[in-house]
Short mmCIF file of the C-alpha atoms (twelve columns), coordinates in Angstrom:
data_MODEL
# 
_entry.id   MODEL 
# 
loop_
_atom_site.group_PDB 
_atom_site.id 
_atom_site.type_symbol 
_atom_site.label_atom_id 
_atom_site.label_alt_id 
_atom_site.label_comp_id 
_atom_site.label_asym_id 
_atom_site.label_seq_id 
_atom_site.Cartn_x 
_atom_site.Cartn_y 
_atom_site.Cartn_z 
_atom_site.pdbx_PDB_model_num 
ATOM 1   C CA . MET A 1   87.620  125.696 84.450  1 
ATOM 2   C CA . ASN A 2   85.982  122.276 84.579  1 
ATOM 3   C CA . ALA A 3   83.280  121.459 82.070  1 
ATOM 4   C CA . TYR A 4   80.160  119.730 83.364  1 
ATOM 5   C CA . VAL A 5   80.368  116.010 82.731  1 
ATOM 6   C CA . PRO A 6   77.054  114.143 82.905  1 
ATOM 7   C CA . LEU A 7   77.221  111.004 85.026  1 
ATOM 8   C CA . THR A 8   76.793  108.036 82.755  1 
ATOM 9   C CA . THR A 9   76.966  104.416 83.806  1 
ATOM 10  C CA . VAL A 10  80.496  104.202 82.419  1 
ATOM 11  C CA . HIS A 11  81.528  107.351 84.279  1 
ATOM 12  C CA . VAL A 12  80.140  106.031 87.570  1 
ATOM 13  C CA . LEU A 13  81.850  102.667 87.034  1 
ATOM 14  C CA . VAL A 14  85.194  104.338 86.272  1 
ATOM 15  C CA . LEU A 15  84.811  106.596 89.307  1 
ATOM 16  C CA . PHE A 16  84.114  103.513 91.455  1 
ATOM 17  C CA . LEU A 17  87.202  101.775 90.043  1 
ATOM 18  C CA . HIS A 18  89.233  104.913 90.744  1 
ATOM 19  C CA . LEU A 19  88.181  104.910 94.387  1 
ATOM 20  C CA . ALA A 20  88.715  101.138 94.644  1 
ATOM 21  C CA . GLY A 21  92.219  101.555 93.216  1 
ATOM 22  C CA . ALA A 22  93.021  104.254 95.776  1 
ATOM 23  C CA . LEU A 23  91.721  102.003 98.555  1 
ATOM 24  C CA . ALA A 24  93.810  99.049  97.366  1 
ATOM 25  C CA . LEU A 25  96.898  101.273 97.203  1 
ATOM 26  C CA . PHE A 26  96.370  102.564 100.736 1 
ATOM 27  C CA . ILE A 27  95.678  99.097  102.119 1 
ATOM 28  C CA . GLY A 28  98.874  97.840  100.487 1 
ATOM 29  C CA . TYR A 29  100.905 100.723 101.894 1 
ATOM 30  C CA . GLY A 30  99.237  100.274 105.291 1 
ATOM 31  C CA . ILE A 31  100.285 96.634  105.293 1 
ATOM 32  C CA . GLU A 32  103.878 97.717  104.603 1 
ATOM 33  C CA . TRP A 33  103.796 100.225 107.467 1 
ATOM 34  C CA . THR A 34  102.285 97.714  109.910 1 
ATOM 35  C CA . ALA A 35  104.549 94.798  109.028 1 
ATOM 36  C CA . SER A 36  107.690 96.926  109.067 1 
ATOM 37  C CA . SER A 37  106.723 98.305  112.483 1 
ATOM 38  C CA . LEU A 38  106.321 94.779  113.828 1 
ATOM 39  C CA . PHE A 39  109.638 93.549  112.388 1 
ATOM 40  C CA . ARG A 40  111.506 95.471  115.065 1 
ATOM 41  C CA . ASN A 41  109.842 93.528  117.892 1 
ATOM 42  C CA . ALA A 42  110.171 90.063  116.397 1 
ATOM 43  C CA . ALA A 43  111.848 87.644  118.781 1 
ATOM 44  C CA . SER A 44  112.378 84.726  116.419 1 
ATOM 45  C CA . VAL A 45  112.971 83.929  112.788 1 
ATOM 46  C CA . GLU A 46  109.467 82.436  112.590 1 
ATOM 47  C CA . GLN A 47  107.917 85.739  113.687 1 
ATOM 48  C CA . VAL A 48  109.863 87.530  110.967 1 
ATOM 49  C CA . ARG A 49  108.700 84.954  108.419 1 
ATOM 50  C CA . ALA A 50  105.089 85.520  109.495 1 
ATOM 51  C CA . TRP A 51  105.379 89.290  109.010 1 
ATOM 52  C CA . LEU A 52  107.176 88.816  105.693 1 
ATOM 53  C CA . ARG A 53  104.227 86.729  104.482 1 
ATOM 54  C CA . VAL A 54  101.934 89.613  105.410 1 
ATOM 55  C CA . PHE A 55  104.306 92.159  103.814 1 
ATOM 56  C CA . LYS A 56  104.408 90.094  100.599 1 
ATOM 57  C CA . VAL A 57  100.732 90.941  99.976  1 
ATOM 58  C CA . SER A 58  101.546 94.645  99.686  1 
ATOM 59  C CA . PRO A 59  103.397 94.959  96.343  1 
ATOM 60  C CA . PRO A 60  100.789 93.159  94.207  1 
ATOM 61  C CA . LEU A 61  97.896  94.871  96.011  1 
ATOM 62  C CA . ALA A 62  99.436  98.353  95.876  1 
ATOM 63  C CA . GLY A 63  100.663 97.797  92.307  1 
ATOM 64  C CA . ALA A 64  97.231  96.721  91.064  1 
ATOM 65  C CA . GLY A 65  95.670  99.619  92.942  1 
ATOM 66  C CA . LEU A 66  98.098  102.072 91.365  1 
ATOM 67  C CA . GLY A 67  97.464  100.654 87.888  1 
ATOM 68  C CA . VAL A 68  93.691  100.949 88.270  1 
ATOM 69  C CA . LEU A 69  94.109  104.410 89.801  1 
ATOM 70  C CA . LEU A 70  96.234  105.660 86.882  1 
ATOM 71  C CA . LEU A 71  94.024  104.205 84.157  1 
ATOM 72  C CA . SER A 72  90.743  105.335 85.669  1 
ATOM 73  C CA . GLY A 73  92.226  108.693 86.723  1 
ATOM 74  C CA . GLY A 74  93.521  109.295 83.210  1 
ATOM 75  C CA . TYR A 75  90.088  108.604 81.796  1 
ATOM 76  C CA . LEU A 76  88.369  110.883 84.320  1 
ATOM 77  C CA . ALA A 77  90.952  113.642 83.823  1 
ATOM 78  C CA . SER A 78  90.518  113.482 80.044  1 
ATOM 79  C CA . LEU A 79  86.763  113.957 80.457  1 
ATOM 80  C CA . SER A 80  87.143  117.021 82.655  1 
ATOM 81  C CA . GLY A 81  90.187  118.594 81.000  1 
ATOM 82  C CA . ALA A 82  92.231  118.181 84.198  1 
ATOM 83  C CA . MET A 83  95.303  116.893 82.348  1 
ATOM 84  C CA . LYS A 84  96.448  120.484 81.829  1 
ATOM 85  C CA . GLN A 85  96.072  121.516 85.473  1 
ATOM 86  C CA . GLY A 86  99.074  121.984 87.760  1 
ATOM 87  C CA . TRP A 87  98.020  119.410 90.314  1 
ATOM 88  C CA . MET A 88  98.228  116.692 87.654  1 
ATOM 89  C CA . LEU A 89  101.930 117.352 87.036  1 
ATOM 90  C CA . ALA A 90  102.555 117.378 90.788  1 
ATOM 91  C CA . THR A 91  100.604 114.124 91.120  1 
ATOM 92  C CA . PHE A 92  102.799 112.450 88.508  1 
ATOM 93  C CA . ILE A 93  105.902 113.730 90.313  1 
ATOM 94  C CA . GLY A 94  104.547 112.329 93.588  1 
ATOM 95  C CA . ILE A 95  103.778 108.956 91.991  1 
ATOM 96  C CA . PHE A 96  107.279 108.840 90.517  1 
ATOM 97  C CA . LEU A 97  108.796 109.586 93.952  1 
ATOM 98  C CA . ALA A 98  106.655 106.907 95.624  1 
ATOM 99  C CA . LEU A 99  107.690 104.356 92.996  1 
ATOM 100 C CA . ALA A 100 111.344 105.378 93.303  1 
ATOM 101 C CA . LEU A 101 111.207 104.882 97.072  1 
ATOM 102 C CA . GLY A 102 109.730 101.431 96.547  1 
ATOM 103 C CA . PHE A 103 112.079 100.208 93.844  1 
ATOM 104 C CA . ALA A 104 115.292 101.868 95.054  1 
ATOM 105 C CA . LEU A 105 114.998 101.666 98.838  1 
ATOM 106 C CA . ILE A 106 112.228 99.351  100.039 1 
ATOM 107 C CA . LEU A 107 112.295 96.311  97.732  1 
ATOM 108 C CA . PRO A 108 116.098 95.757  97.857  1 
ATOM 109 C CA . ARG A 109 116.044 95.921  101.673 1 
ATOM 110 C CA . MET A 110 113.129 93.483  101.852 1 
ATOM 111 C CA . LYS A 111 114.976 91.114  99.538  1 
ATOM 112 C CA . ALA A 112 118.055 91.366  101.794 1 
ATOM 113 C CA . ILE A 113 115.920 90.556  104.840 1 
ATOM 114 C CA . ARG A 114 114.454 87.491  103.126 1 
ATOM 115 C CA . SER A 115 117.865 86.252  102.038 1 
ATOM 116 C CA . ALA A 116 119.326 86.756  105.550 1 
ATOM 117 C CA . LEU A 117 116.731 84.499  107.198 1 
ATOM 118 C CA . PRO A 118 118.276 81.350  108.674 1 
ATOM 119 C CA . ALA A 119 116.607 78.034  107.856 1 
ATOM 120 C CA . GLY A 120 115.294 77.134  111.338 1 
ATOM 121 C CA . ASN A 121 113.225 78.867  113.990 1 
ATOM 122 C CA . GLU A 122 115.843 80.383  116.220 1 
ATOM 123 C CA . PRO A 123 116.508 83.703  117.902 1 
ATOM 124 C CA . LEU A 124 117.299 86.455  115.460 1 
ATOM 125 C CA . PRO A 125 120.931 86.900  114.490 1 
ATOM 126 C CA . ALA A 126 122.278 90.397  115.142 1 
ATOM 127 C CA . ALA A 127 122.791 91.086  111.423 1 
ATOM 128 C CA . LEU A 128 119.163 90.245  110.657 1 
ATOM 129 C CA . ARG A 129 117.921 92.300  113.625 1 
ATOM 130 C CA . SER A 130 119.893 95.233  112.240 1 
ATOM 131 C CA . ARG A 131 118.250 94.858  108.818 1 
ATOM 132 C CA . LEU A 132 114.799 94.700  110.398 1 
ATOM 133 C CA . ALA A 133 115.425 98.006  112.174 1 
ATOM 134 C CA . ASP A 134 116.993 99.675  109.123 1 
ATOM 135 C CA . PRO A 135 116.084 103.365 109.452 1 
ATOM 136 C CA . ILE A 136 116.110 103.849 105.668 1 
ATOM 137 C CA . LEU A 137 113.577 101.034 105.185 1 
ATOM 138 C CA . LEU A 138 111.282 102.264 107.934 1 
ATOM 139 C CA . THR A 139 111.522 105.916 106.903 1 
ATOM 140 C CA . SER A 140 110.977 105.136 103.192 1 
ATOM 141 C CA . ILE A 141 107.765 103.272 103.969 1 
ATOM 142 C CA . ARG A 142 106.401 106.073 106.128 1 
ATOM 143 C CA . VAL A 143 107.325 108.793 103.664 1 
ATOM 144 C CA . ARG A 144 105.683 106.839 100.859 1 
ATOM 145 C CA . VAL A 145 102.425 106.439 102.789 1 
ATOM 146 C CA . LEU A 146 102.254 110.163 103.576 1 
ATOM 147 C CA . LEU A 147 103.204 111.021 99.999  1 
ATOM 148 C CA . ALA A 148 100.261 108.903 98.800  1 
ATOM 149 C CA . ALA A 149 97.992  110.764 101.224 1 
ATOM 150 C CA . GLY A 150 99.282  114.048 99.796  1 
ATOM 151 C CA . ILE A 151 98.487  112.844 96.284  1 
ATOM 152 C CA . VAL A 152 94.933  111.986 97.317  1 
ATOM 153 C CA . TYR A 153 94.623  115.494 98.752  1 
ATOM 154 C CA . LEU A 154 95.800  116.925 95.422  1 
ATOM 155 C CA . MET A 155 93.150  114.904 93.591  1 
ATOM 156 C CA . ALA A 156 90.446  116.283 95.878  1 
ATOM 157 C CA . ALA A 157 91.580  119.923 96.169  1 
ATOM 158 C CA . LYS A 158 93.057  120.365 92.664  1 
ATOM 159 C CA . PRO A 159 95.381  123.269 93.606  1 
ATOM 160 C CA . PRO A 160 97.723  125.031 91.150  1 
ATOM 161 C CA . LEU A 161 101.206 123.626 90.498  1 
ATOM 162 C CA . VAL A 162 103.221 125.561 93.088  1 
ATOM 163 C CA . SER A 163 100.700 124.858 95.848  1 
ATOM 164 C CA . SER A 164 100.586 121.198 94.791  1 
ATOM 165 C CA . LEU A 165 104.354 120.870 94.991  1 
ATOM 166 C CA . LEU A 166 104.336 122.500 98.435  1 
ATOM 167 C CA . ILE A 167 101.681 120.024 99.579  1 
ATOM 168 C CA . LEU A 168 103.897 117.129 98.437  1 
ATOM 169 C CA . VAL A 169 106.881 118.625 100.260 1 
ATOM 170 C CA . PHE A 170 104.711 118.921 103.372 1 
ATOM 171 C CA . ALA A 171 103.648 115.266 102.977 1 
ATOM 172 C CA . VAL A 172 107.294 114.173 102.783 1 
ATOM 173 C CA . ILE A 173 108.104 116.226 105.899 1 
ATOM 174 C CA . LEU A 174 105.179 114.595 107.707 1 
ATOM 175 C CA . GLY A 175 106.503 111.190 106.655 1 
ATOM 176 C CA . LEU A 176 109.898 112.092 108.121 1 
ATOM 177 C CA . LEU A 177 108.242 113.300 111.326 1 
ATOM 178 C CA . PHE A 178 106.288 110.046 111.603 1 
ATOM 179 C CA . SER A 179 109.625 108.258 111.265 1 
ATOM 180 C CA . ILE A 180 111.157 109.874 114.352 1 
ATOM 181 C CA . PRO A 181 109.788 107.213 116.769 1 
ATOM 182 C CA . VAL A 182 111.244 104.347 114.727 1 
ATOM 183 C CA . LEU A 183 114.544 106.172 114.400 1 
ATOM 184 C CA . THR A 184 114.889 106.880 118.111 1 
ATOM 185 C CA . LYS A 185 113.336 103.711 119.576 1 
ATOM 186 C CA . THR A 186 115.744 100.878 120.288 1 
ATOM 187 C CA . PRO A 187 114.587 97.573  118.793 1 
ATOM 188 C CA . ALA A 188 113.582 94.786  121.170 1 
ATOM 189 C CA . PRO A 189 116.642 92.938  122.499 1 
ATOM 190 C CA . ALA A 190 117.566 89.622  120.991 1 
ATOM 191 C CA . ASN A 191 116.714 86.524  122.996 1 
ATOM 192 C CA . SER A 192 119.791 84.729  124.205 1 
# 
């Protein structure tokens, strides 16, 4: 049962920051999805460098968004007593999974792509092309985006724990389904 919380200036400001944090997180994750989708069609090292510059915006933007989201969400949840509700535990589990995907699967692969870039602007070497089309990288990004969408749904619907966990499982399955095209599509051929 949620207690009525009068809207004060501080409350409205924190709510605005909460929404701004969620927007920053989604923009950051959207940048990851877009750039990783375009990696596969890059024809030269310079094109990959251009998309890596775009991709590089994502971690600080998404990280700042997540930080603001957690701080403002914690404040709002403490006002309403939501910290004891099942969806909160599921939300923390979802955030942990999204962070684990980023730190364990996405960031190391992005670092490997950056380190495999040759110095000049030439056609892509086969090893680099393979890293750009890495199914684990592409799937991790898509699953993370859908997991974040599931978390936003939990924040809006506030279901009990079991339902919340099922929603997160559904979000992960959707992320895997959205990955099917990148797993089955052959990357653009290398220029000779």
